[in-house]
Short mmCIF file of the C-alpha atoms (twelve columns), coordinates in Angstrom:
data_MODEL
# 
_entry.id   MODEL 
# 
loop_
_atom_site.group_PDB 
_atom_site.id 
_atom_site.type_symbol 
_atom_site.label_atom_id 
_atom_site.label_alt_id 
_atom_site.label_comp_id 
_atom_site.label_asym_id 
_atom_site.label_seq_id 
_atom_site.Cartn_x 
_atom_site.Cartn_y 
_atom_site.Cartn_z 
_atom_site.pdbx_PDB_model_num 
ATOM 1   C CA . MET A 1   0.493  8.321  -147.708 1 
ATOM 2   C CA . LYS A 2   0.735  7.878  -143.975 1 
ATOM 3   C CA . ARG A 3   1.803  10.834 -141.800 1 
ATOM 4   C CA . PRO A 4   4.667  10.182 -139.359 1 
ATOM 5   C CA . VAL A 5   3.454  9.582  -135.830 1 
ATOM 6   C CA . ARG A 6   4.734  12.343 -133.428 1 
ATOM 7   C CA . SER A 7   6.170  11.113 -130.149 1 
ATOM 8   C CA . LEU A 8   4.254  12.290 -127.082 1 
ATOM 9   C CA . GLY A 9   7.281  12.001 -124.746 1 
ATOM 10  C CA . PHE A 10  10.007 14.528 -123.820 1 
ATOM 11  C CA . THR A 11  13.146 14.837 -125.827 1 
ATOM 12  C CA . LEU A 12  16.479 14.698 -124.027 1 
ATOM 13  C CA . PHE A 13  16.912 18.467 -124.426 1 
ATOM 14  C CA . GLU A 14  13.481 19.183 -122.967 1 
ATOM 15  C CA . ALA A 15  14.181 16.896 -120.017 1 
ATOM 16  C CA . LEU A 16  17.472 18.682 -119.301 1 
ATOM 17  C CA . VAL A 17  15.764 22.074 -119.454 1 
ATOM 18  C CA . ALA A 18  13.070 20.891 -117.041 1 
ATOM 19  C CA . ILE A 19  15.680 19.557 -114.594 1 
ATOM 20  C CA . ALA A 20  17.598 22.848 -114.785 1 
ATOM 21  C CA . LEU A 21  14.441 24.825 -114.020 1 
ATOM 22  C CA . VAL A 22  13.606 22.611 -111.050 1 
ATOM 23  C CA . LEU A 23  17.130 22.987 -109.657 1 
ATOM 24  C CA . ALA A 24  16.995 26.755 -110.112 1 
ATOM 25  C CA . ILE A 25  13.674 26.940 -108.253 1 
ATOM 26  C CA . LEU A 26  15.062 24.771 -105.451 1 
ATOM 27  C CA . GLY A 27  18.146 26.992 -105.172 1 
ATOM 28  C CA . VAL A 28  16.055 30.156 -104.952 1 
ATOM 29  C CA . SER A 29  13.781 28.510 -102.360 1 
ATOM 30  C CA . VAL A 30  16.748 27.487 -100.192 1 
ATOM 31  C CA . ARG A 31  18.223 31.000 -100.296 1 
ATOM 32  C CA . LEU A 32  14.825 32.485 -99.484  1 
ATOM 33  C CA . LEU A 33  14.410 30.193 -96.494  1 
ATOM 34  C CA . ASP A 34  17.923 31.089 -95.295  1 
ATOM 35  C CA . ASP A 35  17.139 34.797 -95.628  1 
ATOM 36  C CA . LEU A 36  13.881 34.349 -93.720  1 
ATOM 37  C CA . GLY A 37  15.712 32.449 -90.975  1 
ATOM 38  C CA . ASP A 38  18.370 35.171 -90.707  1 
ATOM 39  C CA . ALA A 39  15.699 37.887 -90.634  1 
ATOM 40  C CA . LYS A 40  13.844 36.051 -87.876  1 
ATOM 41  C CA . GLU A 41  17.030 35.693 -85.832  1 
ATOM 42  C CA . ARG A 42  17.881 39.384 -86.261  1 
ATOM 43  C CA . THR A 43  14.356 40.390 -85.276  1 
ATOM 44  C CA . GLU A 44  14.425 38.210 -82.160  1 
ATOM 45  C CA . GLN A 45  17.848 39.579 -81.178  1 
ATOM 46  C CA . ARG A 46  16.661 43.147 -81.663  1 
ATOM 47  C CA . LEU A 47  13.569 42.404 -79.600  1 
ATOM 48  C CA . ARG A 48  15.726 41.046 -76.769  1 
ATOM 49  C CA . ILE A 49  17.753 44.271 -76.805  1 
ATOM 50  C CA . VAL A 50  14.668 46.527 -76.800  1 
ATOM 51  C CA . VAL A 51  12.996 44.543 -74.015  1 
ATOM 52  C CA . GLY A 52  16.244 44.513 -72.015  1 
ATOM 53  C CA . VAL A 53  16.577 48.304 -72.212  1 
ATOM 54  C CA . SER A 54  12.952 48.781 -71.129  1 
ATOM 55  C CA . GLU A 55  13.415 46.403 -68.197  1 
ATOM 56  C CA . PHE A 56  16.598 48.237 -67.227  1 
ATOM 57  C CA . PHE A 57  14.817 51.610 -67.192  1 
ATOM 58  C CA . ASP A 58  11.924 50.217 -65.141  1 
ATOM 59  C CA . LEU A 59  14.299 48.588 -62.650  1 
ATOM 60  C CA . LEU A 60  16.363 51.743 -62.298  1 
ATOM 61  C CA . GLN A 61  13.259 53.896 -61.837  1 
ATOM 62  C CA . SER A 62  11.929 51.643 -59.070  1 
ATOM 63  C CA . ARG A 63  15.229 51.811 -57.192  1 
ATOM 64  C CA . LEU A 64  15.682 55.557 -57.608  1 
ATOM 65  C CA . ASP A 65  12.189 56.107 -56.192  1 
ATOM 66  C CA . THR A 66  13.363 54.596 -52.883  1 
ATOM 67  C CA . ALA A 67  16.978 55.807 -52.962  1 
ATOM 68  C CA . THR A 68  18.497 57.096 -49.734  1 
ATOM 69  C CA . ALA A 69  21.322 59.549 -49.161  1 
ATOM 70  C CA . VAL A 70  23.323 57.001 -47.125  1 
ATOM 71  C CA . ASP A 71  23.727 53.252 -47.283  1 
ATOM 72  C CA . ALA A 72  23.424 50.743 -44.462  1 
ATOM 73  C CA . ASP A 73  26.988 51.489 -43.316  1 
ATOM 74  C CA . GLY A 74  26.602 55.260 -43.357  1 
ATOM 75  C CA . GLY A 75  28.356 55.685 -46.692  1 
ATOM 76  C CA . SER A 76  27.182 57.272 -49.896  1 
ATOM 77  C CA . GLY A 77  23.724 56.209 -50.993  1 
ATOM 78  C CA . ILE A 78  24.396 56.762 -54.694  1 
ATOM 79  C CA . PHE A 79  27.738 56.753 -56.443  1 
ATOM 80  C CA . GLY A 80  28.789 56.113 -59.985  1 
ATOM 81  C CA . ASP A 81  30.553 57.305 -63.106  1 
ATOM 82  C CA . GLU A 82  29.761 57.361 -66.829  1 
ATOM 83  C CA . THR A 83  29.319 53.582 -67.187  1 
ATOM 84  C CA . SER A 84  28.575 52.193 -63.720  1 
ATOM 85  C CA . LEU A 85  26.203 53.029 -60.903  1 
ATOM 86  C CA . VAL A 86  25.271 51.852 -57.422  1 
ATOM 87  C CA . VAL A 87  21.926 52.835 -55.914  1 
ATOM 88  C CA . ASN A 88  21.181 52.120 -52.260  1 
ATOM 89  C CA . GLY A 89  17.696 52.437 -50.906  1 
ATOM 90  C CA . CYS A 90  14.882 51.068 -48.779  1 
ATOM 91  C CA . ARG A 91  13.069 48.014 -49.980  1 
ATOM 92  C CA . VAL A 92  11.044 45.144 -48.565  1 
ATOM 93  C CA . LEU A 93  12.841 41.936 -49.480  1 
ATOM 94  C CA . PRO A 94  10.656 38.818 -49.471  1 
ATOM 95  C CA . ASN A 95  13.512 36.576 -48.386  1 
ATOM 96  C CA . ARG A 96  13.937 38.656 -45.226  1 
ATOM 97  C CA . LEU A 97  10.285 38.547 -44.216  1 
ATOM 98  C CA . VAL A 98  10.727 34.999 -42.899  1 
ATOM 99  C CA . SER A 99  14.058 35.689 -41.208  1 
ATOM 100 C CA . SER A 100 13.858 36.317 -37.487  1 
ATOM 101 C CA . ASP A 101 17.194 38.167 -37.268  1 
ATOM 102 C CA . SER A 102 16.637 40.585 -40.156  1 
ATOM 103 C CA . GLY A 103 14.952 43.269 -38.065  1 
ATOM 104 C CA . HIS A 104 11.833 45.081 -39.156  1 
ATOM 105 C CA . PRO A 105 11.206 44.317 -42.846  1 
ATOM 106 C CA . LEU A 106 10.242 47.910 -43.643  1 
ATOM 107 C CA . ARG A 107 13.698 49.053 -42.525  1 
ATOM 108 C CA . ASP A 108 15.582 46.740 -44.844  1 
ATOM 109 C CA . ARG A 109 17.971 48.254 -47.317  1 
ATOM 110 C CA . ALA A 110 18.887 46.976 -50.748  1 
ATOM 111 C CA . ASP A 111 21.212 48.023 -53.517  1 
ATOM 112 C CA . LEU A 112 21.323 47.902 -57.298  1 
ATOM 113 C CA . GLU A 113 24.609 47.806 -59.194  1 
ATOM 114 C CA . ILE A 114 25.031 48.485 -62.914  1 
ATOM 115 C CA . ARG A 115 28.088 47.928 -65.081  1 
ATOM 116 C CA . VAL A 116 29.196 47.249 -68.662  1 
ATOM 117 C CA . ALA A 117 31.162 44.040 -69.210  1 
ATOM 118 C CA . ARG A 118 32.232 42.947 -72.694  1 
ATOM 119 C CA . ASP A 119 29.550 44.938 -74.518  1 
ATOM 120 C CA . VAL A 120 26.785 43.649 -72.240  1 
ATOM 121 C CA . LEU A 121 24.878 45.681 -69.657  1 
ATOM 122 C CA . GLU A 122 24.852 43.701 -66.417  1 
ATOM 123 C CA . VAL A 123 22.974 44.302 -63.178  1 
ATOM 124 C CA . ARG A 124 23.325 42.897 -59.691  1 
ATOM 125 C CA . GLU A 125 20.710 43.214 -56.988  1 
ATOM 126 C CA . ASP A 126 21.372 42.973 -53.280  1 
ATOM 127 C CA . ARG A 127 24.948 41.685 -53.694  1 
ATOM 128 C CA . GLY A 128 23.791 38.652 -55.651  1 
ATOM 129 C CA . ALA A 129 25.192 37.317 -58.914  1 
ATOM 130 C CA . TRP A 130 25.701 39.533 -61.949  1 
ATOM 131 C CA . SER A 131 23.153 38.875 -64.686  1 
ATOM 132 C CA . PRO A 132 23.093 40.195 -68.291  1 
ATOM 133 C CA . LEU A 133 20.182 42.480 -69.074  1 
ATOM 134 C CA . VAL A 134 20.986 44.173 -72.403  1 
ATOM 135 C CA . PRO A 135 22.960 42.030 -74.891  1 
ATOM 136 C CA . GLU A 136 25.159 43.518 -77.605  1 
ATOM 137 C CA . LEU A 137 25.212 46.961 -76.031  1 
ATOM 138 C CA . VAL A 138 27.206 49.442 -78.120  1 
ATOM 139 C CA . ALA A 139 27.507 52.112 -75.425  1 
ATOM 140 C CA . ILE A 140 25.867 53.638 -72.369  1 
ATOM 141 C CA . ARG A 141 26.551 56.959 -70.685  1 
ATOM 142 C CA . LEU A 142 25.361 58.221 -67.310  1 
ATOM 143 C CA . ARG A 143 25.349 61.833 -66.143  1 
ATOM 144 C CA . TYR A 144 24.271 63.356 -62.848  1 
ATOM 145 C CA . PHE A 145 22.595 66.733 -62.244  1 
ATOM 146 C CA . ASP A 146 23.688 68.476 -59.066  1 
ATOM 147 C CA . GLY A 147 21.114 71.254 -59.259  1 
ATOM 148 C CA . SER A 148 23.112 73.584 -61.479  1 
ATOM 149 C CA . ASP A 149 25.383 71.500 -63.728  1 
ATOM 150 C CA . TRP A 150 25.649 68.036 -65.256  1 
ATOM 151 C CA . VAL A 151 28.625 66.041 -63.974  1 
ATOM 152 C CA . ASP A 152 30.169 62.740 -65.052  1 
ATOM 153 C CA . ARG A 153 30.676 61.322 -61.547  1 
ATOM 154 C CA . TRP A 154 28.730 61.216 -58.311  1 
ATOM 155 C CA . ASP A 155 30.100 60.145 -54.945  1 
ATOM 156 C CA . GLY A 156 27.175 61.125 -52.766  1 
ATOM 157 C CA . SER A 157 29.123 63.647 -50.706  1 
ATOM 158 C CA . ASP A 158 26.333 66.180 -51.293  1 
ATOM 159 C CA . GLY A 159 23.513 63.709 -50.799  1 
ATOM 160 C CA . LEU A 160 21.403 62.570 -53.727  1 
ATOM 161 C CA . PRO A 161 21.697 64.019 -57.219  1 
ATOM 162 C CA . VAL A 162 18.745 66.033 -58.437  1 
ATOM 163 C CA . GLY A 163 18.563 64.095 -61.684  1 
ATOM 164 C CA . LEU A 164 20.126 61.268 -63.669  1 
ATOM 165 C CA . GLU A 165 20.484 61.072 -67.442  1 
ATOM 166 C CA . VAL A 166 20.933 57.714 -69.186  1 
ATOM 167 C CA . ARG A 167 21.855 57.454 -72.860  1 
ATOM 168 C CA . VAL A 168 21.867 54.031 -74.502  1 
ATOM 169 C CA . TRP A 169 23.247 53.061 -77.903  1 
ATOM 170 C CA . THR A 170 22.214 49.673 -79.290  1 
ATOM 171 C CA . SER A 171 22.474 50.239 -83.064  1 
ATOM 172 C CA . PRO A 172 25.876 49.619 -84.709  1 
ATOM 173 C CA . TRP A 173 28.181 52.602 -85.093  1 
ATOM 174 C CA . PRO A 174 30.269 53.356 -88.210  1 
ATOM 175 C CA . ALA A 175 32.994 50.771 -88.685  1 
ATOM 176 C CA . GLY A 176 35.925 51.329 -86.332  1 
ATOM 177 C CA . ASP A 177 34.200 53.918 -84.089  1 
ATOM 178 C CA . VAL A 178 34.170 53.070 -80.384  1 
ATOM 179 C CA . PRO A 179 33.067 55.138 -77.345  1 
ATOM 180 C CA . ALA A 180 36.082 56.793 -75.745  1 
ATOM 181 C CA . TRP A 181 34.473 56.901 -72.282  1 
ATOM 182 C CA . ILE A 182 33.934 53.140 -71.966  1 
ATOM 183 C CA . PRO A 183 36.948 51.073 -70.809  1 
ATOM 184 C CA . ALA A 184 38.038 48.681 -73.547  1 
ATOM 185 C CA . ALA A 185 37.740 44.977 -72.871  1 
ATOM 186 C CA . GLU A 186 40.942 43.075 -72.270  1 
ATOM 187 C CA . GLU A 187 42.301 42.022 -75.659  1 
ATOM 188 C CA . GLU A 188 43.542 38.531 -76.271  1 
ATOM 189 C CA . ASP A 189 47.192 38.028 -77.141  1 
ATOM 190 C CA . VAL A 190 47.762 38.109 -80.902  1 
ATOM 191 C CA . PRO A 191 50.303 35.566 -82.191  1 
ATOM 192 C CA . PRO A 192 53.352 36.923 -84.027  1 
ATOM 193 C CA . ILE A 193 52.774 37.391 -87.744  1 
ATOM 194 C CA . ASP A 194 55.038 35.459 -90.093  1 
ATOM 195 C CA . GLY A 195 54.842 33.593 -93.366  1 
ATOM 196 C CA . ASP A 196 52.784 30.790 -91.849  1 
ATOM 197 C CA . THR A 197 50.221 33.039 -90.168  1 
ATOM 198 C CA . ASP A 198 46.612 31.938 -90.471  1 
ATOM 199 C CA . TRP A 199 44.966 35.295 -91.198  1 
ATOM 200 C CA . GLU A 200 41.462 33.895 -90.758  1 
ATOM 201 C CA . SER A 201 42.194 33.176 -87.095  1 
ATOM 202 C CA . ILE A 202 43.249 36.771 -86.279  1 
ATOM 203 C CA . ASP A 203 40.662 39.370 -85.300  1 
ATOM 204 C CA . LEU A 204 41.641 42.604 -87.042  1 
ATOM 205 C CA . ARG A 205 38.584 44.603 -85.965  1 
ATOM 206 C CA . GLY A 206 40.609 46.659 -83.516  1 
ATOM 207 C CA . VAL A 207 43.300 47.721 -85.979  1 
ATOM 208 C CA . ASP A 208 41.497 50.863 -87.174  1 
ATOM 209 C CA . ARG A 209 39.697 51.754 -83.943  1 
ATOM 210 C CA . ARG A 210 38.758 55.405 -83.557  1 
ATOM 211 C CA . GLU A 211 37.722 56.557 -80.110  1 
ATOM 212 C CA . VAL A 212 34.758 58.898 -80.308  1 
ATOM 213 C CA . ARG A 213 33.762 61.415 -77.632  1 
ATOM 214 C CA . TRP A 214 30.168 61.295 -76.470  1 
ATOM 215 C CA . ASP A 215 29.334 64.602 -78.191  1 
ATOM 216 C CA . GLU A 216 30.661 63.184 -81.499  1 
ATOM 217 C CA . ALA A 217 28.778 59.908 -81.209  1 
ATOM 218 C CA . PRO A 218 25.673 59.061 -83.266  1 
ATOM 219 C CA . ALA A 219 22.315 59.905 -81.745  1 
ATOM 220 C CA . PRO A 220 21.489 57.437 -78.939  1 
ATOM 221 C CA . ASP A 221 18.696 54.946 -79.456  1 
ATOM 222 C CA . ARG A 222 17.154 55.689 -76.059  1 
ATOM 223 C CA . ILE A 223 17.443 58.635 -73.660  1 
ATOM 224 C CA . ARG A 224 15.838 58.643 -70.234  1 
ATOM 225 C CA . PHE A 225 15.862 61.321 -67.534  1 
ATOM 226 C CA . PHE A 226 15.194 60.380 -63.933  1 
ATOM 227 C CA . SER A 227 14.423 62.785 -61.099  1 
ATOM 228 C CA . LEU A 228 14.968 61.933 -57.443  1 
ATOM 229 C CA . LEU A 229 12.103 63.024 -55.238  1 
ATOM 230 C CA . ASP A 230 14.089 63.694 -52.049  1 
ATOM 231 C CA . ALA A 231 17.182 65.207 -53.643  1 
ATOM 232 C CA . GLY A 232 16.250 68.788 -52.882  1 
ATOM 233 C CA . SER A 233 15.726 68.236 -49.157  1 
ATOM 234 C CA . ASP A 234 18.930 66.234 -48.894  1 
ATOM 235 C CA . ARG A 235 20.999 68.953 -50.516  1 
ATOM 236 C CA . GLU A 236 19.434 71.714 -48.437  1 
ATOM 237 C CA . ALA A 237 20.302 69.786 -45.299  1 
ATOM 238 C CA . SER A 238 23.929 69.454 -46.356  1 
ATOM 239 C CA . PRO A 239 26.328 71.936 -44.752  1 
# 
């Protein structure tokens, strides 16, 4: 009696199972690649923020080291509030070294301006164009030490401040929390809501906004204290 010959090929069921497994593996691979791409993008964005904050601190330190009590017009050398700052000082500018009408290059003055615009920390040097330095900034807060107390504003009437404190927040805050000391950006007009409203086109992030004082805010990501070398002599000379 002859035994039945067993087929060496795949049955239809086995072929379907194999195809399903291949598709499942492809789906997992695609999701994994997407996750890796998102992680890479988040890492690069975070790196840009960290590098931007470090560059900002280095730039501010270099300008504070040469800050003067008065500007080129005899006004305040340093003035600012909780979110903006202007530092005037002495600096050798390369573009003035070749200019015959710029005077002695060692007597040149320059200024640094800092501001927050639409959640981005921007700087401007020597009255040039504003340039972004720290993207996706959550908040920044500046305080000035007058020798006895910390104040939120400085107009230079008493010369240079003794110290400057800079707090920077770059990590997201709890949903809806916003810094109360930073002016809100101008909001776009929201169309009237009716039965035909396209809800996906309306930004509702500001509906439940809660303004948080600086002492209620999460711990800042970076804190830096700056001291001004000539502040003491300037204040002693003030009447």
